[in-house]
N, C-alpha and C positions, 0 to 999 in steps of 0.2 A: 758303937757309933759315938762319935765325939759330941760334946755338948754344943748346940747351935750358937750359944753366946761366946764360946771360945773361937769359933770360926769367924763370925761377924763381929768385928771390933768396934766400928763406929761408922755413922753415915758421913759422907763427904758433902759438905754444904758449901758449894761454890756457885758462881753465876751459871756456869754450864750445867751444874747439877740441878739448879732451880728451873732452868729452861726445859729439862727433860721430864719433870714431874707431871706436866700436863699430858705428855705422851706415854705415861706409865714406864718411864725409864729412870732408874735409881742408881746411885753410885754408893758403894760401901767400901770401907777399908777392911780387908780380910787378913786372916793369918797367912803367912808366907807359904806354908806347906799345904794349904787347902787347895783341892782341885775343883773343877767346875761342878761336878756332881754333888760334892759335899756342900758347896755354896748354895746350889739350888735347893737342896733338902733343908739347909739351915734357914734360908729365907722363908720357905713355906712353913717351917715349924715355928719361927719367931712371930710371923704375921699370918695367922691361920686362914683368913678367907682368900688369900692370893694364890695364883697359879703362875709359875715362872715359865716363860716361853724360851728364853735364851739367856745365856751368861757369857760375857766376854771378860777376860782378865788382862791385867797389865801390871808388870813389875817395873819399878824404878829403882835402880841401883843407887845407893847413897853417894853423895858428892864428897869429894875431899875438901875438908875445911882446915884452916890453920889459924893459930893464934900465937904469934911470935914464932918460936922455933918448934913448938909442939903442933903436930898435925894428926888428924884422925878423920873418920868417916861419919856422915850422918846416917841415920837408920834407913834400912831398906824397907820399901813399902810395896804392898800388893793391893791393887784396887780391882773391884769387880763391878762391871756395868751390867745391871740386871734389868731385863726387859720382860714385862708381864704380858700375858695373853690378852686378847681383845675383850673377852668376856669376864676377865678377872676384875675384882674390886681393887681400887687403889689402896695403898698402904695408909692407914689412918694417921700414923705418926707424922707424915708429910703434908696432911690435908690443910692445915692452917698456914703453911708456908707459901702457898701458891699466890 
């Protein structure tokens, strides 16, 4: 099994992300090649008292950027929207941010 910290890269802290914390919905940036089952297991391993109900994923392809005659792409990102079960405890990392 892969290391959970290699699958979950960082939390996404935006206004939409903060609004979901009260409903036990969290957004994480994850590895591009991670699937929903691996993401679920990684969240439950990194934050022990939680139980994941559902995981939705989203990939954004990098945009074309140019500077003068040189052009390239920005990095591709995969986000995971993690929804916890009703009886699960919230993630302590996000508690002070609500």
